[in-house]
C-alpha positions as CSV (number, residue, x, y, z in Angstrom):
1,M,78.0,126.1,106.9
2,T,80.7,127.2,104.4
3,G,80.4,124.1,102.2
4,H,83.3,122.8,100.1
5,Q,85.7,125.2,98.7
6,P,87.0,124.9,95.1
7,L,90.5,123.4,94.7
8,G,93.1,126.0,95.4
9,Q,90.8,128.2,97.4
10,T,90.9,128.2,101.2
11,L,88.5,129.6,103.7
12,R,91.0,132.1,105.2
13,G,92.9,132.7,102.0
14,Q,95.9,130.7,103.0
15,Y,96.8,127.1,104.0
16,A,97.4,126.1,107.5
17,R,100.3,123.9,106.6
18,R,102.6,123.6,103.6
19,E,101.6,119.9,103.3
20,M,98.0,120.9,102.6
21,M,99.1,123.4,99.9
22,I,101.2,120.9,98.1
23,R,98.4,118.3,98.2
24,S,95.9,120.8,96.8
25,Q,98.4,121.7,94.0
26,L,98.9,118.0,93.2
27,R,95.1,117.5,93.0
28,Q,94.8,120.4,90.6
29,S,97.6,119.1,88.4
30,I,96.2,115.6,88.3
31,N,92.8,116.8,87.4
32,A,94.1,119.1,84.7
33,E,96.1,116.3,83.1
34,L,93.1,114.0,83.2
35,A,90.9,116.7,81.5
36,R,93.6,117.2,78.9
37,I,94.2,113.6,78.0
38,S,90.5,112.6,78.0
39,G,89.2,115.7,76.3
40,C,86.6,116.2,79.0
41,S,87.0,119.5,80.7
42,T,84.9,118.5,83.7
43,A,86.8,115.2,84.4
44,R,88.0,114.8,87.9
45,M,90.1,112.0,89.4
46,R,88.3,109.4,91.4
47,W,90.1,107.7,94.3
48,S,87.8,104.8,95.3
49,L,88.1,101.7,93.1
50,Q,84.4,101.6,92.1
51,E,84.2,105.2,91.1
52,Y,87.6,105.0,89.3
53,L,86.4,102.0,87.3
54,D,83.0,103.6,86.4
55,D,84.1,107.2,85.7
56,I,87.7,106.9,84.7
57,F,88.7,103.5,83.4
58,F,85.5,102.5,81.7
59,G,83.9,105.9,81.4
60,L,86.8,107.8,79.9
61,G,88.9,104.9,78.7
62,I,91.8,106.3,80.7
63,R,93.9,104.3,83.2
64,F,96.0,105.8,86.1
65,A,99.5,104.3,86.6
66,W,100.3,104.3,90.3
67,V,103.2,102.8,92.2
68,R,103.0,99.4,93.9
69,Y,104.5,100.4,97.3
70,L,101.9,103.1,98.0
71,L,98.3,102.6,98.8
72,F,95.9,103.7,96.1
73,A,93.6,106.0,98.1
74,N,92.5,109.6,98.3
75,L,95.5,111.9,98.7
76,S,94.1,113.0,102.0
77,R,95.0,109.6,103.4
78,H,98.7,110.1,102.5
79,T,99.7,112.3,105.4
80,G,103.0,114.0,106.2
81,L,104.9,116.5,104.2
82,A,107.6,114.0,103.2
83,R,105.0,111.6,101.8
84,I,103.1,114.1,99.8
85,M,106.2,115.6,98.4
86,H,107.4,112.2,97.4
87,I,104.1,111.6,95.5
88,T,104.4,115.0,93.9
89,T,107.9,114.1,92.7
90,L,106.6,110.8,91.3
91,W,103.9,112.7,89.4
92,N,106.2,115.4,88.1
93,T,108.8,112.9,86.9
94,G,106.3,110.7,85.0
95,V,106.4,107.7,87.3
96,I,102.7,108.3,88.1
97,Y,100.8,109.1,84.9
98,F,97.6,108.7,82.8
99,A,97.4,106.6,79.7
100,R,94.8,105.3,77.3
101,V,93.3,101.9,78.1
102,T,94.2,99.3,75.6
103,P,91.6,96.7,74.3
104,E,93.5,94.0,76.2
105,E,93.4,95.9,79.4
106,H,89.7,96.6,78.9
107,E,88.9,92.9,78.3
108,A,91.0,91.9,81.4
109,A,89.1,94.4,83.5
110,L,85.8,93.1,82.4
111,R,86.8,89.6,83.5
112,D,88.5,90.8,86.7
113,P,87.9,94.4,87.8
114,L,90.6,94.2,90.5
115,S,93.2,93.8,87.7
116,A,92.4,97.4,86.7
117,A,93.2,98.8,90.1
118,P,96.0,101.4,89.7
119,G,97.8,100.2,92.9
120,P,97.3,98.2,96.1
121,L,94.1,98.7,97.9
122,H,95.6,97.5,101.1
123,L,99.1,96.8,102.3
124,G,98.4,93.5,104.0
125,L,97.8,92.6,107.6
126,P,100.5,93.8,110.0
127,E,102.6,91.1,111.5
128,W,101.8,90.1,115.1
129,Y,104.7,89.4,117.4
130,G,102.7,89.0,120.7
131,R,102.1,91.2,123.6
132,S,104.9,93.5,124.8
133,D,104.3,92.6,128.5
134,I,104.7,88.9,128.2
135,K,106.1,87.4,131.5
136,A,105.7,90.8,133.2
137,R,103.8,91.5,136.3
138,R,100.5,93.3,135.7
139,Y,98.4,95.4,138.0
140,R,95.9,93.2,140.0
141,P,93.2,95.5,141.5
142,I,91.6,92.7,143.5
143,T,94.5,90.4,144.6
144,N,97.1,93.1,145.0
145,P,95.4,96.6,144.9
146,L,98.4,98.2,146.7
147,G,100.9,97.1,144.1
148,L,103.1,95.3,146.7
149,P,106.2,93.5,145.4
150,Y,105.9,89.8,144.6
151,K,108.1,87.0,145.7
152,Y,109.6,86.4,142.3
153,E,110.7,89.0,139.8
154,R,109.0,89.0,136.4
155,N,110.1,92.0,134.4
156,G,108.9,91.1,130.9
157,P,110.4,89.6,127.8
158,K,114.0,88.4,127.8
159,S,114.6,88.9,124.1
160,A,113.5,91.2,121.3
161,K,110.4,90.5,119.2
162,T,112.4,90.2,116.0
163,V,115.9,89.1,115.1
164,S,118.0,91.9,113.8
165,D,120.2,91.4,110.7
166,E,123.3,91.7,112.8
167,A,122.2,89.0,115.2
168,E,121.2,86.7,112.4
169,A,124.6,87.2,110.7
170,A,126.4,86.5,113.9
171,A,124.4,83.3,114.5
172,E,125.1,82.1,111.0
173,A,128.8,82.8,111.4
174,E,128.8,80.8,114.7
175,V,127.0,77.9,113.1
176,R,129.5,77.9,110.2
177,E,132.5,77.9,112.5
178,A,131.0,75.0,114.5
179,K,130.5,73.0,111.3
180,E,134.0,73.7,110.2
181,R,135.3,72.4,113.6
182,I,133.2,69.3,113.3
183,V,134.5,68.6,109.8
184,A,138.1,69.2,110.8
185,A,137.7,66.8,113.8
186,Q,136.2,64.1,111.5
187,L,139.1,64.4,109.1
188,E,141.6,64.0,111.9
189,D,139.8,60.8,113.1
190,I,139.8,59.4,109.6
191,E,143.6,60.1,109.3
192,D,144.3,58.5,112.7
193,F,142.1,55.5,111.7
194,S,143.9,55.1,108.4
195,D,147.3,55.1,110.0
196,E,146.3,52.5,112.6
197,E,144.7,50.3,110.0
198,E,147.8,50.5,107.9
199,R,150.0,49.5,110.8
200,R,147.7,46.6,111.7
201,E,147.8,45.4,108.1
202,L,151.6,45.4,108.1
203,V,151.6,43.3,111.3
204,R,149.2,40.8,109.8
205,R,151.3,40.4,106.7
206,E,154.4,39.9,108.8
207,L,152.7,37.2,110.9
208,R,151.4,35.4,107.8
209,A,154.9,35.5,106.2
210,R,156.5,34.0,109.4
211,A,153.8,31.3,109.5
212,A,154.7,30.4,105.9
213,G,158.4,30.4,106.7
214,E,159.1,33.4,104.6
215,L,160.0,36.6,106.3
216,S,158.9,39.6,104.4
217,S,161.9,41.6,105.5
218,D,164.9,39.2,105.8
219,P,168.1,41.1,106.9
220,I,170.4,38.4,105.4
221,E,168.8,38.8,102.0
222,E,169.6,42.5,102.1
223,W,173.4,41.6,102.1
224,D,173.2,39.5,99.0
């Protein structure tokens, strides 16, 4: 058993991957900054919430500012060279940093310890869109062990699990055009109805005038 090696020292004298080297350097930098700002040379960053609260937040009076879109967890859980380089950039540019705990933050953490968490402890439950083999034939070891073709074809889902932005935009445009056509047709019906009503009103006036013995448009009067 070789035991744990100090940060920056590897069993074979070199790192197996560049990702591991950058992660180790980031750990050393974070621990060094914590020791400097707290004045405790043996201070080390803690990545579980309970240990962070006990040793760092309440113990040293130091809070760790993390980002909201990354899980607050041990750096070993952030895998991939691009991810660890991104976190290193956030640290080097001051987006991730240590700061003194204010009295207000201390009181808030006493009431609700979760409020002192540097970042999200989980990223929520993944969305479930159903099985990928819905409406697809599955292997039946008892009823069809030879995998013979069935009478009706069932080859799986007929649409994607999610609606893309392009498909949604096209559907909205189609609905908008349909509404515009309906409004235009309604306006035409209103105009036709208005013209017909006006014609009927003129006929009714003419009939009433004739019944009263007074023509509304007497051609003889026009010559006077």
